[in-house]
N, C-alpha and C positions, 0 to 999 in steps of 0.2 A: 549532495544530500541537503534537503531542506527539512528543518524541524521548527515548528512554530505553533502559535495558537490560531484557532479558526478565525478569530476577529482580524488577524493580520494577513489573511489569504490573498487579498487583492494586491498586496505588494509583489506577488510572484506571478501575476498573470502573463508577464512577458516571457516566462521560462518555457512555456509550451502553449500552442494555440488552443488546446482544450481546457487549460486551467480555469479560465473565466467561466466556461460553461459548466465545468465540474463543480466549482465552488458556488456558483449561482444555484445549481440544483441542490446542493447540500444545505445552503442557507434557507431554502424554501421549505425544507422538511421539518417536521416536528420530531426532533431527534430523540426525545424522551418516549415517544409512543410509536415510532416506525416499526413495522413488523419485520422480523427476519425473512430473508429471501433474496432472490435475484430480480432486479428491476431493469428491463431493457428500456433504455431511454431514447436512443437514436439509432434505430435499425441495426442493433447489435454492434454499432461502432462505439457506443458509449453505454455502459451499464453500471449499476450500483449493486454491490453485494453486501447485505446487512447480516451480521451475525450477532447473536447474543451469548456466545460462548465466553467463558472466562478468558482473560488475557493470557497469552502464551508465557510460559516460564522461560528461563534462560535455556534450558535443555531443549524445549520444544522449538524455540526460534532457530536453533542449529539444525534441527531435523528437517525443516522445510525451507532451506536456503534456496532462493530462486532468482531468475532474471526473466525479462520479457523483451521481445524484439519490436513488437508493433504497438503495444498499448502502454500507457502510463499507469502507474499503480500508486494511488494515494491512500494511505492508511489513516483513518481517523478514529481516535479513541473517544467514545462518547461518555463512558463511565468507567471508573476503575483505572487500572494500569496495565501496560503490556510491555514486555521486554522484546526488543528487536535487535537482531545481529546484522552487521553490514560489512561488506568488503567490496572494493572496486571490482567490477566485472572483469576488467582487463587482467587482473591478477588471479582470477579463479582458474584453477588447473585440473580440478577433479569433477568433471561432469558426472551426474548420476543418470545414466541413460542418454538418450538423444533429445534434441529440441523437438517439442510437440507443436507443430505449426497450427493445428486446430485449436489448441488451448493457449497458444502463444506463451509457452513456459519451458524453461530448462532448469532442472534442479541440480544442485551441487552437493558434493560431500565435503567441500572446503569448510574450514572453520572460519567464522567471521573474524575480521581484524579488530572490531570494536562492537560494543553493545550500548544501547541507549534505551531509555524508558519513556513511553508516551503515557500521559495522564489525561484527565478530563479535558475534552475539547482541544487537545493538541493533535496535529497532523504531521505526517512526514511524507516526503516523496523521495525515494531513493533513486537518484540518477545513476544510470549504468554507463 
């Protein structure tokens, strides 16, 4: 798991081949005025999903506990705060349905082992 501020993102480029591309894209955006929506950046291999919903509460972060097989998932909090739950994927034992290959997601009923809070311009990447 990586939790840090956006200005330190370049320290993590070696973690995954797409980190450099993802953070270069993020740094080119005007984060204060970007419109909510899904932006296809590289033929569906790379996309950005912008939401202006309030950050999740502790209860909501448990309700959508998930993992991905193909894609990396970087969460960036532009404004406000969001609570996120985490548990190593290897110890998850209660899948909620089957893995959806089209959406590259598997949800779980497991309770997270820990919680953390992202605030203004902090990001996280939850390694599975």
